[in-house]
C-alpha positions, 0 to 999 in steps of 0.5 A: 500500500502506497503512502498516499493510500495510507494517508487517505484511509487514515483521514477517512477513518478519523473523520468517520470515528470523529463523527461517531464520537461527536454524536454518540460518545461525546468524549474529548476528541483524542480519548474518543478516537482512541476508544473507537479505534481500540474497539475497532481493533478488538472487533477485527481480532474477534472476526479474525478469530471466528472466521480466519478464512476471511483474511480481515485481520491479515489485511488490516495488519498489513496496512497498519504494519506498513506504518513505522510508528516510531518514524511517523511520530518522532520524525513527522508528528512530534515536531509540529505537535510540540511547536503547536503546544509551545505556541499556546504557552504563556511564556511569562507564566512559564518563567514565573514557575521556571524552577518548579518546571525545570526540576520536574522535567529533569530531576523528576524524570530521573526519579520516575525512571528509577522507581518505574525501572526498579519496579519493572525489574521486580515484577518481570525479572528483566535485567535491571538495565533493561528495566531502567530502559522501560522506566525511561520510556514510560516516565515522560508525560506526553505533551500531546495528551497533556495539552489536549487535556488542558483544553477540556478542563479548567485549572488555575493559571499557575497550575496550568503553566506547570502542567503544560510547561513540564510536559513540553520539556520533560519529553525532550529530557526523557528521550535523552535519558532513554537514548543514554540507557539504551546505549548502556543496556544494549551496547553496539548497534548504531549508538556511539555514546561513550558510556563513561561518566564524562561521556554521558555528561557531555552527551546530555549537555550536547543533546539538551543544551544544544537543542535549546540553543538551536531552537532559540537561534532558529526561532530568532531568525524566523522572528526577524523574517516575520517582523519584516513581512506582512503576508499571512500566507508567507508567514504561515509557511515560515513557521512551517519551515521553522519547525521542519528545518529546526527538527531536521537540523537538530537531528543532523547535529545530534541535538534534541529535536523536541527541545529545539522546537519547543524553544522555537515555539515559545519564542514565536508564540510569545515574542513573535506573535506580539511584536512580529505579526499584524493582527490579521496574520496573528489570527491566521497563524493561530488558527492554522496551528490550532487546526493542524494540531487537532488533525495530527492529534486525531491521527496519532490517537487513532494510530495508537488504537490500531497499533494493538493489531500488530503487537505480540500480545501474550497474557503474561505481558498484559499482566506485567503491564497492569501490575506496573501501573501502580509503580508508574503512578508511584514514580510519578507522584515522587517525581512531582512531590520531590521537586515541589518540596525542594522549592517549598522553602522559597515559595508556596505552590497551588493547593492540590498541585501534587495530586493533579500533576500526578494524575494529570501526567498522561502517557501517550504516543511518545512512550509507545514510539520509544518502546517500538524503537528498541533493538530486537532483544528478547524483552522487547515484546514484553516492554512494548505490551507493558508500555501499551497497557500503561498508555491506554490506562493513562489516556482512558482512565486518568484522562477521563477522571482528571476533571474529578481529581481537579474538582476534588483537590483544587478550588478553581 
């Protein structure tokens, strides 16, 4: 099946599923699409089990298997989704809470990685280093899922800045930590990381620091171009080129692409929107990125639902995934509480911040993509299945109940 065929079918599917959700389920769009696509996948599996001669399952699996989920998300979707999310973050509010966000996105990811990794090791018997790889890929909250969540619930401005800001940055840090642990756990292959303290330190500095510097540099160049142009079509194209070019350039330089596009998005969404665009252009650029964000979100969560068709699902893998969920939530709670307690002596934080940030830290496509990117090691199928279970639980259970958590613990 050609790429254009896959894209065309995907658009038809999300349009159909979106209409079903709108009229029947009335769930938040991303959650509704995941529910329907997952239900459709289970239906296909049931048909395949009852009437294998029809070949329905094989046909659908061939189509889904032709999509490289990791490349599709990390090389195509992620950069545009992160940029769209960053554009809508209030930089002033973000900077007011920079210490809390920075600690949760760095120290918090490391704490969560250790807790989830050790828990996975004890539950499954996987080697400690392999289990830590799982801890690293499941620790970052997914900015796509989290930013989508913030559109459906009302939270205090200070808490919204923490939730959105952390989700935008901790995935970039999480990907870097994941790459580091993969290089240590599975030496050889395509990684060239020097697994010494100095080598790892330089790698982290190059990835995170290099990505941030690159994003600010390309964002500033784009801002200067936007400031001297008054043509909204061309200015939309400039923002598209900024995202694609920044992410590709970061990849070529072995810097963090996610961090680079987030920094560029923050600069354009705040400084660029305010000082570099006319009112007409600002309106068109905002609407364009909002529409693109919604379409890519719909495609991503539909793909997550269908991904179950091409997974090697064993009962013991599913059990491991369900048993790991409490450990992941414990790691998340510690990842939130520890940084916030560290800064408590300097300032207070929003009442209910810890339970809301813990329960609202949704996992999503990034975790699934990282799991699928692992080399072909014996534990890969188990890690992929456990990751998928944790992600589906996170989006469906946490995503649907977070409004109650906010109402319970926060006075809005």
